[in-house]
mmCIF file of the C-alpha atoms, coordinates in Angstrom:
data_MODEL
# 
_entry.id   MODEL 
# 
loop_
_atom_site.group_PDB 
_atom_site.id 
_atom_site.type_symbol 
_atom_site.label_atom_id 
_atom_site.label_alt_id 
_atom_site.label_comp_id 
_atom_site.label_asym_id 
_atom_site.label_entity_id 
_atom_site.label_seq_id 
_atom_site.pdbx_PDB_ins_code 
_atom_site.Cartn_x 
_atom_site.Cartn_y 
_atom_site.Cartn_z 
_atom_site.occupancy 
_atom_site.B_iso_or_equiv 
_atom_site.pdbx_formal_charge 
_atom_site.auth_seq_id 
_atom_site.auth_comp_id 
_atom_site.auth_asym_id 
_atom_site.auth_atom_id 
_atom_site.pdbx_PDB_model_num 
ATOM 1   C CA . MET A 1 1   ? 21.873 -20.567 -18.798 1.00 0.00 ? 1   MET A CA 1 
ATOM 2   C CA . THR A 1 2   ? 21.682 -17.167 -17.117 1.00 0.00 ? 2   THR A CA 1 
ATOM 3   C CA . ILE A 1 3   ? 20.522 -13.961 -18.796 1.00 0.00 ? 3   ILE A CA 1 
ATOM 4   C CA . ARG A 1 4   ? 21.613 -10.642 -17.200 1.00 0.00 ? 4   ARG A CA 1 
ATOM 5   C CA . VAL A 1 5   ? 19.805 -7.321  -17.574 1.00 0.00 ? 5   VAL A CA 1 
ATOM 6   C CA . GLY A 1 6   ? 20.398 -3.885  -16.114 1.00 0.00 ? 6   GLY A CA 1 
ATOM 7   C CA . LEU A 1 7   ? 19.018 -0.391  -16.003 1.00 0.00 ? 7   LEU A CA 1 
ATOM 8   C CA . SER A 1 8   ? 19.605 0.149   -19.722 1.00 0.00 ? 8   SER A CA 1 
ATOM 9   C CA . ASP A 1 9   ? 17.216 -2.759  -20.449 1.00 0.00 ? 9   ASP A CA 1 
ATOM 10  C CA . ALA A 1 10  ? 14.242 -1.065  -18.767 1.00 0.00 ? 10  ALA A CA 1 
ATOM 11  C CA . GLY A 1 11  ? 11.072 -1.478  -20.816 1.00 0.00 ? 11  GLY A CA 1 
ATOM 12  C CA . SER A 1 12  ? 12.500 -4.258  -22.948 1.00 0.00 ? 12  SER A CA 1 
ATOM 13  C CA . THR A 1 13  ? 11.520 -7.898  -23.409 1.00 0.00 ? 13  THR A CA 1 
ATOM 14  C CA . VAL A 1 14  ? 13.973 -10.736 -22.780 1.00 0.00 ? 14  VAL A CA 1 
ATOM 15  C CA . VAL A 1 15  ? 13.681 -14.410 -23.675 1.00 0.00 ? 15  VAL A CA 1 
ATOM 16  C CA . VAL A 1 16  ? 14.686 -16.826 -20.922 1.00 0.00 ? 16  VAL A CA 1 
ATOM 17  C CA . PRO A 1 17  ? 14.190 -20.589 -21.271 1.00 0.00 ? 17  PRO A CA 1 
ATOM 18  C CA . ARG A 1 18  ? 11.953 -22.152 -18.601 1.00 0.00 ? 18  ARG A CA 1 
ATOM 19  C CA . GLY A 1 19  ? 13.934 -23.268 -15.581 1.00 0.00 ? 19  GLY A CA 1 
ATOM 20  C CA . ASP A 1 20  ? 16.828 -20.904 -16.285 1.00 0.00 ? 20  ASP A CA 1 
ATOM 21  C CA . THR A 1 21  ? 17.667 -17.775 -14.342 1.00 0.00 ? 21  THR A CA 1 
ATOM 22  C CA . LEU A 1 22  ? 17.442 -14.064 -14.981 1.00 0.00 ? 22  LEU A CA 1 
ATOM 23  C CA . GLU A 1 23  ? 19.839 -11.723 -13.182 1.00 0.00 ? 23  GLU A CA 1 
ATOM 24  C CA . VAL A 1 24  ? 18.679 -8.148  -12.675 1.00 0.00 ? 24  VAL A CA 1 
ATOM 25  C CA . VAL A 1 25  ? 21.474 -5.759  -11.652 1.00 0.00 ? 25  VAL A CA 1 
ATOM 26  C CA . LEU A 1 26  ? 20.446 -2.244  -10.645 1.00 0.00 ? 26  LEU A CA 1 
ATOM 27  C CA . PRO A 1 27  ? 22.505 0.657   -9.240  1.00 0.00 ? 27  PRO A CA 1 
ATOM 28  C CA . GLN A 1 28  ? 21.739 1.386   -5.605  1.00 0.00 ? 28  GLN A CA 1 
ATOM 29  C CA . ASN A 1 29  ? 23.193 3.609   -2.910  1.00 0.00 ? 29  ASN A CA 1 
ATOM 30  C CA . ALA A 1 30  ? 21.582 2.301   0.258   1.00 0.00 ? 30  ALA A CA 1 
ATOM 31  C CA . SER A 1 31  ? 23.194 5.040   2.364   1.00 0.00 ? 31  SER A CA 1 
ATOM 32  C CA . THR A 1 32  ? 20.626 7.445   0.861   1.00 0.00 ? 32  THR A CA 1 
ATOM 33  C CA . GLY A 1 33  ? 17.770 5.294   2.145   1.00 0.00 ? 33  GLY A CA 1 
ATOM 34  C CA . TYR A 1 34  ? 16.691 4.319   -1.363  1.00 0.00 ? 34  TYR A CA 1 
ATOM 35  C CA . ARG A 1 35  ? 16.582 0.594   -2.056  1.00 0.00 ? 35  ARG A CA 1 
ATOM 36  C CA . TRP A 1 36  ? 15.164 -1.451  -4.896  1.00 0.00 ? 36  TRP A CA 1 
ATOM 37  C CA . GLU A 1 37  ? 12.004 -3.370  -4.032  1.00 0.00 ? 37  GLU A CA 1 
ATOM 38  C CA . MET A 1 38  ? 11.358 -6.290  -6.396  1.00 0.00 ? 38  MET A CA 1 
ATOM 39  C CA . LYS A 1 39  ? 7.836  -7.388  -7.326  1.00 0.00 ? 39  LYS A CA 1 
ATOM 40  C CA . PRO A 1 40  ? 7.965  -10.118 -9.983  1.00 0.00 ? 40  PRO A CA 1 
ATOM 41  C CA . SER A 1 41  ? 4.793  -11.684 -11.352 1.00 0.00 ? 41  SER A CA 1 
ATOM 42  C CA . ALA A 1 42  ? 3.815  -15.280 -10.592 1.00 0.00 ? 42  ALA A CA 1 
ATOM 43  C CA . GLY A 1 43  ? 6.153  -17.801 -12.214 1.00 0.00 ? 43  GLY A CA 1 
ATOM 44  C CA . LEU A 1 44  ? 9.209  -15.601 -11.627 1.00 0.00 ? 44  LEU A CA 1 
ATOM 45  C CA . ASP A 1 45  ? 10.714 -16.429 -8.229  1.00 0.00 ? 45  ASP A CA 1 
ATOM 46  C CA . VAL A 1 46  ? 13.489 -14.476 -6.515  1.00 0.00 ? 46  VAL A CA 1 
ATOM 47  C CA . VAL A 1 47  ? 16.083 -17.072 -5.472  1.00 0.00 ? 47  VAL A CA 1 
ATOM 48  C CA . ASP A 1 48  ? 18.865 -14.646 -4.521  1.00 0.00 ? 48  ASP A CA 1 
ATOM 49  C CA . ASP A 1 49  ? 18.956 -10.994 -3.490  1.00 0.00 ? 49  ASP A CA 1 
ATOM 50  C CA . ARG A 1 50  ? 22.224 -9.318  -2.529  1.00 0.00 ? 50  ARG A CA 1 
ATOM 51  C CA . VAL A 1 51  ? 24.188 -6.108  -2.681  1.00 0.00 ? 51  VAL A CA 1 
ATOM 52  C CA . LEU A 1 52  ? 27.311 -6.107  -4.824  1.00 0.00 ? 52  LEU A CA 1 
ATOM 53  C CA . PRO A 1 53  ? 30.191 -3.975  -3.510  1.00 0.00 ? 53  PRO A CA 1 
ATOM 54  C CA . PRO A 1 54  ? 30.780 -0.547  -5.013  1.00 0.00 ? 54  PRO A CA 1 
ATOM 55  C CA . SER A 1 55  ? 33.390 -0.221  -7.709  1.00 0.00 ? 55  SER A CA 1 
ATOM 56  C CA . SER A 1 56  ? 34.926 2.619   -5.701  1.00 0.00 ? 56  SER A CA 1 
ATOM 57  C CA . GLU A 1 57  ? 36.561 2.487   -2.292  1.00 0.00 ? 57  GLU A CA 1 
ATOM 58  C CA . TYR A 1 58  ? 35.184 5.914   -1.306  1.00 0.00 ? 58  TYR A CA 1 
ATOM 59  C CA . PRO A 1 59  ? 32.972 5.857   1.800   1.00 0.00 ? 59  PRO A CA 1 
ATOM 60  C CA . GLY A 1 60  ? 29.297 6.096   0.864   1.00 0.00 ? 60  GLY A CA 1 
ATOM 61  C CA . ALA A 1 61  ? 29.899 5.087   -2.745  1.00 0.00 ? 61  ALA A CA 1 
ATOM 62  C CA . GLY A 1 62  ? 26.948 3.440   -4.411  1.00 0.00 ? 62  GLY A CA 1 
ATOM 63  C CA . GLY A 1 63  ? 26.917 -0.224  -5.240  1.00 0.00 ? 63  GLY A CA 1 
ATOM 64  C CA . ARG A 1 64  ? 24.631 -2.489  -7.214  1.00 0.00 ? 64  ARG A CA 1 
ATOM 65  C CA . ARG A 1 65  ? 21.738 -4.686  -6.178  1.00 0.00 ? 65  ARG A CA 1 
ATOM 66  C CA . LEU A 1 66  ? 21.574 -8.159  -7.729  1.00 0.00 ? 66  LEU A CA 1 
ATOM 67  C CA . PHE A 1 67  ? 18.310 -10.060 -7.931  1.00 0.00 ? 67  PHE A CA 1 
ATOM 68  C CA . VAL A 1 68  ? 18.387 -13.604 -9.325  1.00 0.00 ? 68  VAL A CA 1 
ATOM 69  C CA . LEU A 1 69  ? 15.043 -14.940 -10.510 1.00 0.00 ? 69  LEU A CA 1 
ATOM 70  C CA . ARG A 1 70  ? 14.144 -18.472 -11.545 1.00 0.00 ? 70  ARG A CA 1 
ATOM 71  C CA . VAL A 1 71  ? 11.926 -18.355 -14.618 1.00 0.00 ? 71  VAL A CA 1 
ATOM 72  C CA . ASP A 1 72  ? 9.136  -20.938 -14.657 1.00 0.00 ? 72  ASP A CA 1 
ATOM 73  C CA . GLU A 1 73  ? 6.538  -18.920 -16.593 1.00 0.00 ? 73  GLU A CA 1 
ATOM 74  C CA . PRO A 1 74  ? 6.492  -15.796 -18.759 1.00 0.00 ? 74  PRO A CA 1 
ATOM 75  C CA . GLY A 1 75  ? 5.833  -12.639 -16.778 1.00 0.00 ? 75  GLY A CA 1 
ATOM 76  C CA . VAL A 1 76  ? 6.950  -9.191  -15.762 1.00 0.00 ? 76  VAL A CA 1 
ATOM 77  C CA . VAL A 1 77  ? 9.756  -8.065  -13.486 1.00 0.00 ? 77  VAL A CA 1 
ATOM 78  C CA . LEU A 1 78  ? 8.760  -4.858  -11.707 1.00 0.00 ? 78  LEU A CA 1 
ATOM 79  C CA . ALA A 1 79  ? 11.008 -3.002  -9.278  1.00 0.00 ? 79  ALA A CA 1 
ATOM 80  C CA . HIS A 1 80  ? 10.738 0.348   -7.503  1.00 0.00 ? 80  HIS A CA 1 
ATOM 81  C CA . LEU A 1 81  ? 13.571 2.420   -6.073  1.00 0.00 ? 81  LEU A CA 1 
ATOM 82  C CA . ARG A 1 82  ? 12.118 3.789   -2.864  1.00 0.00 ? 82  ARG A CA 1 
ATOM 83  C CA . ARG A 1 83  ? 12.611 4.495   0.801   1.00 0.00 ? 83  ARG A CA 1 
ATOM 84  C CA . THR A 1 84  ? 10.681 1.954   2.876   1.00 0.00 ? 84  THR A CA 1 
ATOM 85  C CA . TRP A 1 85  ? 9.153  4.556   5.162   1.00 0.00 ? 85  TRP A CA 1 
ATOM 86  C CA . GLU A 1 86  ? 7.543  6.430   2.284   1.00 0.00 ? 86  GLU A CA 1 
ATOM 87  C CA . ALA A 1 87  ? 4.438  5.484   0.305   1.00 0.00 ? 87  ALA A CA 1 
ATOM 88  C CA . ALA A 1 88  ? 5.036  3.146   -2.636  1.00 0.00 ? 88  ALA A CA 1 
ATOM 89  C CA . GLU A 1 89  ? 3.674  5.861   -4.944  1.00 0.00 ? 89  GLU A CA 1 
ATOM 90  C CA . ALA A 1 90  ? 6.639  8.040   -3.923  1.00 0.00 ? 90  ALA A CA 1 
ATOM 91  C CA . ALA A 1 91  ? 9.154  5.750   -5.659  1.00 0.00 ? 91  ALA A CA 1 
ATOM 92  C CA . ALA A 1 92  ? 12.045 7.707   -7.161  1.00 0.00 ? 92  ALA A CA 1 
ATOM 93  C CA . GLN A 1 93  ? 12.301 5.306   -10.100 1.00 0.00 ? 93  GLN A CA 1 
ATOM 94  C CA . SER A 1 94  ? 10.555 2.269   -11.560 1.00 0.00 ? 94  SER A CA 1 
ATOM 95  C CA . TYR A 1 95  ? 12.022 -0.571  -13.608 1.00 0.00 ? 95  TYR A CA 1 
ATOM 96  C CA . THR A 1 96  ? 10.158 -3.057  -15.776 1.00 0.00 ? 96  THR A CA 1 
ATOM 97  C CA . VAL A 1 97  ? 11.298 -5.934  -17.983 1.00 0.00 ? 97  VAL A CA 1 
ATOM 98  C CA . ARG A 1 98  ? 8.980  -8.420  -19.660 1.00 0.00 ? 98  ARG A CA 1 
ATOM 99  C CA . VAL A 1 99  ? 10.069 -12.048 -19.686 1.00 0.00 ? 99  VAL A CA 1 
ATOM 100 C CA . ARG A 1 100 ? 9.127  -14.469 -22.462 1.00 0.00 ? 100 ARG A CA 1 
ATOM 101 C CA . THR A 1 101 ? 9.885  -18.155 -22.418 1.00 0.00 ? 101 THR A CA 1 
ATOM 102 C CA . ASP A 1 102 ? 10.519 -20.396 -25.436 1.00 0.00 ? 102 ASP A CA 1 
# 
């Protein structure tokens, strides 16, 4: 079973059975230099990380970033929207979701 969360789920808690996957989909416009950097806690392993195409055909249109995590233990998904050449503290946005297992 796969559970999917997005930006509107920031700060929430989701329940994902052990061994299942959690998909985190976040809006991203890489042409601005800002990219999501994922930092999950131990027991949450990123098994896929890709950019989904924009819903618009306009050049420079933003897309979405998809992270797929395998859930082995409860934990926290933490992501920062930042430019890699700037300090981590300069992140434009942060995203957090707590993961419980049952």
